[in-house]
Structures are given as C-alpha cells and as structure tokens.
N, C-alpha and C positions, 0 to 999 in steps of 0.2 A: 504494500500500500504506500510506503514512503516514497518510492520513485515516482509514483503518480502524483502525490501531493507536492513534491518538489518541482516536478515538471509544470504542474498547474500554477504554482506560486511564481515560477520563473516567467511563465507566459503572462500572468497578470502584471508583473513588473514591466515586462516588455511592452505591453499595449497601453499602459497607464502614462498619460502625459507627465512630463517632468514637473509641471506646475500644479498637478492635481493634489488636492489637500489630503487624499488618502494614500498617496504614494509612500510616505514613511511607514505607515502601518503595513502595507504590502511588503515592503522591504524587510521589516522586522519579522513578519511571518516567514518569509523565505530564509532569513538568517537563522531563525529558531529551528526550522526544519533541517537545515544543513548542519547545525550544531548537534541535533539529535542523531543524525546519521553518522556524524563524526564519532559521537560517544559509542554508538553501536559497532561501527566498523573501523574506526581509527584512521580514516583518510585525512591527512593534513590538508589536502586540497579542499575538502568540504569545509574544514575549519577556516582556512584562509578566505574562501569565498564568502562564508557566513560573516566573518569579520568585515569584509569589504562592504557587504550589503548593510550591516549594522552601522557602519561609518556613514554610508550614504543616507541612511534614515536620520541620523543625528544631523547631518549637514542640511537635509531638506526640511528640518523642523525649526521654525522660528524660535529664538531664544526665550521668548515670553509665552510660548505655547504650553498648555497644560500637560501635554504628552512628552515634552522634552526630557524631564527627569526619568521617565520610564525608558525612553529610547537610550539615554545615557547609561542607565542601569543594565539594559540588555547588552549594550556594547561592552561594558565592563565584564559581564558574565562570559561573553564570547571570548574576550581576551584572556580571561582567567582559565579557560578550559585547557 
C-alpha cells in the first residue's frame, strides 16, 4: 500500500501550483510517507527526499502562518531520523 500512497502524494505535489495554500500540507504528507518507508526499509534516498520535501513545506509556509511550527517540527523529526 505504501508505494501507492507515495506515488499519489508525489502526483498531488506535482499538479499543485507553487502558490496554492495547501501545497505545504501536501509536501508534509509526502515527506511523512517517505520517512515511514525509510524506517521500514532503511533507504537513505527516501530519507533525503523526505527531508527535501519537508524543507520545501517550511519554505512555502509564511512565517506568521499557524501551521509553520508544525511544519518546522516535522522537518526536525525528519532530520533526526
């Protein structure tokens, strides 16, 4: 099931415009799925890709947005893995 969910999350990110307000959420979803696959399989490529998407989520979230602390926390968890 995980390969399908990662593929769907990737596709969602690909078709979402860069200025769409939900893009950071979709990026976090993809990053979280990749981290879960890293934990299960140990592929550093999954972890690296997940960190990159988490970084994009933080960058795409305004500093005063209510979700920014959550996105920063997710990024920290990704880097800690």
